[in-house]
C-alpha angles and dihedrals in degrees: 000000000000108000103143105040121355096207102032093134090058093051091049092041097233131133117278086230088079092058100080093038095054095046091048090051092049090053090050092050094052090053093045091048092053092048091048091050090053095057110101102222102114093271098301094124092045090051091048089051091052089055091048092051092047091051092046094052092046088052093045090049090053092049093048093046093050095047108019098157105026113039119184124230089256091053093052091044091054094046090051102041105015098099092050093048092047089048092049090050092048091049092049091050090049092051090051090048092052091049102249092128 
């Protein structure tokens, strides 16, 4: 899916392997953001999701800057699933904090 700029990875000089991973992650973040916004807890979950996404994009930026043209399988794995894993960890921590476990 290349709606915005068909050759954005060429303009940024990064590997095309990042292309699918980043678009998949953006789709995940849209879904996770909507779900977080629907939780009725005075915005705590939405705020936590904003922190998760900020941390994810900082981590992804570091990964892409370190290996722009030759990403490892671990790099691609983090770029694809990192936001979901961070969100799951944050939700689990929040459930423990609230006393559910």
